[in-house]
C-alpha positions as CSV (number, residue, x, y, z in Angstrom):
1,M,14.6,16.4,-39.9
2,R,10.8,16.2,-39.1
3,A,9.0,18.5,-35.9
4,P,9.4,17.5,-32.7
5,V,6.8,15.4,-31.3
6,L,5.8,15.5,-27.4
7,A,6.0,12.7,-25.9
8,Y,4.8,11.2,-23.2
9,I,6.3,8.3,-21.2
10,G,5.5,6.3,-17.7
11,L,8.2,5.6,-15.1
12,G,7.8,2.7,-13.4
13,A,9.9,0.7,-10.7
14,N,9.7,-1.5,-7.9
15,L,13.2,-3.8,-7.8
16,G,16.1,-2.4,-6.0
17,E,16.4,1.4,-5.1
18,P,13.0,2.0,-7.4
19,V,13.3,5.9,-6.3
20,A,17.0,6.1,-7.4
21,A,16.2,4.1,-10.6
22,L,13.6,6.8,-11.7
23,Q,16.0,9.3,-11.2
24,A,19.1,7.7,-13.1
25,A,16.2,7.0,-16.2
26,L,15.2,11.0,-16.1
27,A,18.5,11.4,-16.8
28,A,19.2,8.8,-19.5
29,L,16.2,10.3,-21.0
30,A,17.7,13.7,-20.7
31,T,20.3,12.3,-23.0
32,V,18.9,10.3,-25.3
33,P,19.8,12.1,-29.0
34,Q,17.2,14.2,-30.3
35,C,15.0,14.4,-27.3
36,T,14.7,17.5,-24.7
37,L,13.9,16.6,-21.2
38,R,10.0,18.8,-21.0
39,R,9.5,18.2,-17.5
40,Q,8.5,15.6,-15.1
41,S,5.8,14.8,-12.9
42,A,5.8,14.3,-9.1
43,L,6.9,11.0,-7.7
44,Y,4.0,8.2,-7.1
45,G,4.1,5.0,-4.7
46,S,0.9,2.6,-6.0
47,A,0.8,-1.1,-4.8
48,P,1.4,-4.1,-7.4
49,I,-1.6,-4.2,-10.0
50,D,-1.9,-7.6,-11.3
51,S,1.1,-8.8,-10.0
52,S,3.7,-8.9,-6.7
53,G,6.4,-7.8,-4.9
54,P,6.8,-4.6,-2.9
55,D,5.8,-1.0,-3.7
56,Y,6.2,0.7,-7.3
57,V,6.9,4.1,-7.8
58,N,6.2,5.3,-10.5
59,A,6.2,9.4,-12.8
60,V,5.5,10.6,-16.2
61,A,8.3,12.6,-18.1
62,E,7.6,14.7,-21.0
63,L,9.8,14.6,-24.2
64,S,10.0,16.7,-27.2
65,T,11.6,14.7,-29.9
66,T,11.8,14.4,-33.4
67,L,12.6,10.0,-33.5
68,S,9.7,8.0,-34.6
69,A,8.4,6.5,-32.3
70,P,9.3,3.5,-33.0
71,A,12.8,4.6,-32.8
72,L,11.8,6.1,-29.6
73,L,10.8,3.1,-27.9
74,Q,13.9,1.8,-28.9
75,A,15.5,4.0,-26.8
76,L,13.5,3.7,-24.1
77,Q,13.9,-0.3,-23.8
78,Q,17.9,0.2,-24.0
79,I,17.6,2.5,-20.5
80,E,15.7,-0.5,-19.2
81,L,18.2,-3.3,-20.4
82,D,20.8,-1.2,-19.1
83,A,18.9,-0.2,-15.9
84,G,18.7,-4.7,-15.2
85,R,15.7,-5.1,-16.3
86,E,14.2,-9.0,-17.7
87,R,11.5,-9.5,-18.5
88,P,10.9,-13.2,-16.6
89,Y,7.0,-12.9,-17.2
90,R,4.3,-11.3,-17.6
91,N,3.7,-7.6,-14.9
92,A,7.1,-9.1,-13.6
93,P,8.6,-7.1,-10.9
94,R,11.1,-4.4,-12.0
95,T,13.7,-2.8,-12.0
96,L,12.5,0.0,-14.2
97,D,9.6,0.1,-16.9
98,L,9.6,2.7,-19.5
99,D,6.1,3.3,-21.8
100,V,5.2,4.9,-25.1
101,L,1.8,6.5,-23.1
102,L,1.3,9.7,-25.6
103,Y,3.1,10.0,-28.8
104,G,1.8,13.8,-29.9
105,S,-1.8,13.4,-31.1
106,A,-0.4,9.9,-33.1
107,T,-2.3,6.1,-32.6
108,I,-0.2,3.6,-33.2
109,H,-1.1,0.0,-33.7
110,S,2.2,-2.5,-34.5
111,A,3.3,-5.8,-33.3
112,T,5.4,-3.4,-30.8
113,L,4.2,-0.5,-29.8
114,I,0.4,0.8,-28.8
115,V,-0.2,4.2,-28.7
116,P,-2.1,5.9,-26.9
117,H,-1.2,3.4,-24.3
118,P,-4.0,0.5,-24.0
119,R,-4.2,0.4,-20.3
120,M,-3.5,4.0,-19.2
121,R,-6.6,5.0,-18.4
122,E,-7.1,2.0,-16.4
123,R,-4.1,2.6,-14.2
124,A,-4.0,5.3,-11.7
125,F,-0.2,5.1,-11.4
126,V,-0.4,6.7,-14.9
127,L,-3.0,9.2,-14.7
128,L,-2.4,11.3,-12.0
129,P,1.1,12.4,-12.7
130,L,0.0,12.4,-16.5
131,A,-2.6,15.0,-15.2
132,E,-0.3,16.8,-13.5
133,L,1.4,17.6,-17.0
134,L,-1.1,17.0,-19.3
135,P,-4.7,18.0,-16.8
136,D,-7.0,18.1,-20.3
137,Q,-6.1,14.8,-21.1
138,V,-6.8,13.3,-18.0
139,S,-10.6,13.5,-17.4
140,P,-12.7,13.0,-13.4
141,L,-14.5,10.4,-15.0
142,D,-10.7,9.1,-15.8
143,L,-9.7,9.7,-12.5
144,A,-13.2,8.5,-10.3
145,A,-12.6,5.3,-12.4
146,V,-9.1,4.8,-10.5
147,Q,-9.8,6.1,-7.4
148,D,-10.2,3.1,-5.7
149,Q,-6.5,1.7,-6.7
150,G,-3.8,3.0,-3.7
151,V,-1.6,5.9,-5.5
152,W,-0.3,8.3,-3.5
153,R,2.0,11.0,-4.2
154,M,5.7,10.5,-2.5
155,A,7.1,14.2,-0.7
156,G,9.8,15.6,-2.4
């Protein structure tokens, strides 16, 4: 069996009941074989970027997993499908979006998966919750570069 890896998963939703969708996704992550949900960030709200529709709810989860990165991505995509995820066009509003942000210290560039996530340093809705869980991975310069994106920590 492979050694456990810490993986960081970005969660987002803006259709239906996004808070409930993220809560259900976190519960689903906790049941994925060979994965342990270790902790999660607070929920954050954000306006859509390069898209339209209602505001998003976002978070980041930390998983310990012995799954390979492609197998983890497959599990995440199944959770998205179970939540009714459709992909009609790029950046379409969505019931649930799960992204592998980091997979240990791995750098992966395949047709289906790029890790670290290629746009995570451009998105305040990823950096703010990631900074809660992994402050050494998010620099003040990273945060300063996205400070105008209108992301807020949600109550609760």
